[in-house]
N, C-alpha and C positions, 0 to 999 in steps of 0.2 A: 403674583403667584408665588407660593412658598417653595422653598428649596426641597421640601419633602415631596412635592409634586414633580419638580423638574428632574431630579436625579433618577428616580425609578423609571421615568419615561426614557431617559437617555440609556439606561442599562438595558431596557427592553429593546430599544432600537438597535443597540450593538449586538445583542443576542440574536435578533432576527437577521441582521446583516451577516453575522458570522455563520449562522445556519445556512443562509442562502449561498454564501461563498463555498462552504463545504459541499453542499449538494451539487452546486455547479461544478466544482472541482472534481468530485467523484464521477460526475457524468462525463467530463472530458477525458479523465483517465480511462473510463470504460470504452469510450470511442477510440482511444489509442490502442487498447487491447483488441478491439474489433478489427482495426486495420492491421494489427500484427497477426491476428488469426488468418486474415485473408492473404497476407504476404507469406505466411508460414508454409503454404502449400508449395512454394517455389524457391524459398530462400532459407538458409540456415539461420537459426536464432542469433548466433554470434554476429552475423552480418547485419541483421535487423537492429540489434543492440548497438553496434558500432555506429551505424548511420544515424540512429536515434540520438545517440550522445553527441555525435559530430555536429548535427544540425541544432540540437538543443543547447549545447554549451554556451554559445554566444548570448542566447536569450537569458539563460540562467545567470550568467555572469553579469549582464546588464541589470537584471532584476535584483541580484544580491547587492551590487554597488549602489543601485538607485535607492534601495530601501535602507541600507546600512552603511554605505560608504566603503572605500577601499579596504578599510581595516577588517571587514568580514572575510576577506580572502586570506588573511594571515592565520596560520595554524601552528600549534606546537606538537601536533600528532600526525605528521605526514605518513608514517608507516602504518598507523592504525587506520587512517582513511583509505590507504591503498588496500589493506586487508579487507576492509568493509566493501570496497569497490569490487574486489574479487568475489566475495560472498554474494554480493548483489548480482553480478553477472551470472554466476551459476544458478542462483535462485530464479532470475528472470528467464534464463534458458530453459529451465525445467517447466516454467509456466507456459512459455511459448510452445514448447514441444507438446505439452498437455493439451493446448488449444487445437492442435492438429487432429486429435482423436476425440475430444470431448466437447459437448455443448458449452458455449461461453458461460452460461449461467451456472452450470455444474462446476466447471473449473474455478470460477470466481468464488462460489460458495465454499469450496474446499480450502482455497487459499485464505479465506477469511478466518481460518482456524489459527492464524498467527498469534493473536492475543492470548489464546489458550496456552500455546507453547511458551510465550513470554512469561506468563504466570508460573508455569511449571519450572522453566529454566531459572527464573529468579530465585526459586527455592534451592534448586540443585547447585547452581553456580555461585550466586550472590549470597546464599544463606539467608534470604529474607524470610520473614514469617508471613504466612498466608492463613487467614482464618477459615473455619470450616465452611462458611457460606460461599466463599470464593472457590474453594475446592469443589464444592457441589456444582457450581457454575461451570468450572472447567470440565468436570466429568460429564455434565449435560452437553456441553459443546462437543466433546469427543464422541459422545453417543450420536450426535448429529452427523459427524463425519462418518461413523460406521454405517449409519442409515443410508447415506449417499453411496459410499464405496461398496458396501455389502460384501465383505470378504467371505470366501467359501461358498458363494452361491453362483449360479449360472450367470447372473447379471454383473458379476465382478469384472472390471476392466483394469488391467495393469496400469493403464495410462492415468488412472485416478491417483496413483502414487506420486505422479509428477507434481501436480499442484500441492499435494500434501508435503512433499519435499520443499517446495517453494515456501510454504507456511513456516516450516521448521527453520529453514535458512534465514528467512526474513526475521524470525524471532531472535536467532543468533545475532543477526546484524543489529537489532534493537538493543540486545543485551550488551554488545560491545560498545554501544554509544555511551554506556555508563563510564567508560574509560576516558571520554573526552571531557576536558575541563569545562567548568560552567561558563567561562568567558567566551566560549564558542557557541553561538546560538544556532537556531534553526536555519538561518540563511547560510551560515558557514557550512553546516553539515550537508545541506541541499546541494550547494555548489560542488563540494568534494565527492558526493555520491555520483553526480553526473561526470565529473572529471575522472574519478576512479573507474567508472563504467567505460569511458572512452579508452583509457589506457589498458585496462585488463581485457577488454574485448578485442583490442587490436593485436594482442599476443597471438591468438589463434587464427586471425583473419586470413593469412596467406593460404591456409589449408581449406578454407571454406568459401573463399570469395567467388562470387558469380556476378559478372557485370550486370547491373540492373537494366532492365528494359526501360526505355524512355517513358512508356505509359505507366510504369510502376513508381516512378519518382514522386508523384504527388502523394502516394500512399505512404512512402517512407517519410515524407515531410509531415504528413498528418500524424503519424506515430509520434514524431518528435514534438511537433507544435502542440498537439492535444495534451501530451503528457506534461509539457512545460506549463501550459496554461492551467492544467489541473493542479499541478504543484503550487503554482502561484496563488490560485484561489484558495486552496486548502491552507497554505501558509497564512494568507490574509485572514481567513476565518478563525484560525487559532490565535492570531494577534489581537483581534478586536472583540473576541468573546471568550468566556471561560471554556477550558477544555472539556469540563464535565457537561457543558451544554451542547457543544458541537460534535464531540467524538462519536456519540451514537449514530450520527447521520452518515458516517462512513458506510453503513450497511445499506444505504440507498443504492449502492453499487449493485446489489443483488437484483433490484428492480430494473435498473438500466441494462444489466447484462441479459436479463430474461427478455426484455423488449427488443434489444438489438439482435439477440440470437434468433428470435422469431422473425423479425423483419428481414434480415439478410440471409439466414440459412434455414428458416422454417423449423428451428429447433424448438421442441416442446418438452421441457423436463417432466419426468413422471412424478407421481405423487410422493414417492420416496425422496426425490431430490428436493421438493418443496418442504417436506417435513424436516429433513435434515438441515436445510438452510435456516428454517425457523429456529431449530435448536441452537445452531451455531451463532446466528445473529442475536438471539435472546441472551445467550450466555455472554457474548462479547459486550453487549450493551450493559448488562448487569455488572460485569467486571469493571468496565470503564466508570460507571457511576459509583461503584463501591470504592474504587481507587481514589476518585475525586473526593468522596466523602472522607476517606482516611487522610488525604492530604490536608483538607480543611481542618480536621481535628488536630493534626500535628502542628499546623501553623498557629492554631488557637492556643495550644499548650506552650508553644515557644514564646 
């Protein structure tokens, strides 16, 4: 058998495995959000985040060391990681608060506007150049947000601004990642996101702590374990397959959120929510593919 037959098959296998990892990872992250939504009726988001990080940190540490060795725990940017942890806590708190009032699918769709904010902020803060086609995709995505939020109408809910804030803050967190040296990879940043979340959520814990009921402990464990498993699978997906192939499958989260919202809360998003989600997902996928194409062209020229 010739090498021209072997290598394309290997690449296809890696791509399929990477896609499967990302889809599975997004499913587990959505399960984590569903458990957080259930807990949010009785517990403050800060407490949910603290216990999530406390339970998850040993697993994330073991994952990071297992895949990359102890060196992945070293960082030259402790202050930046702590700042990103604080942003992450505020972002997640906004999302968990939004889940109290909004259907899971609707909150998830709005939060998926984060890549649109990343593109816009990269121009404003990093002075990067964005072509007209990507700007059109950004505008289409924000149009999708407006379709869901419907400001100025009777259908508008102030709670929709919470996952939108989550998307903005998540984008800020992604932009700040540009300040981390290239020597620190995804495993290092994942470890410090969880560690920073634990430290920053602990600051306000004395004012919001409510001793968990014994029956609720499995739900706290589920939030932590599902989020850790989700991150592990997504990390593996991006390790074994090109980002341009697997990144668009992030948006399968909209499918999982819709299904879980209907199964557990009988939530049925209206036609506007579906239309808006389609705009957001479509623009996000286009931006991901466009960025990947641009990266390949830059590498070719180099």
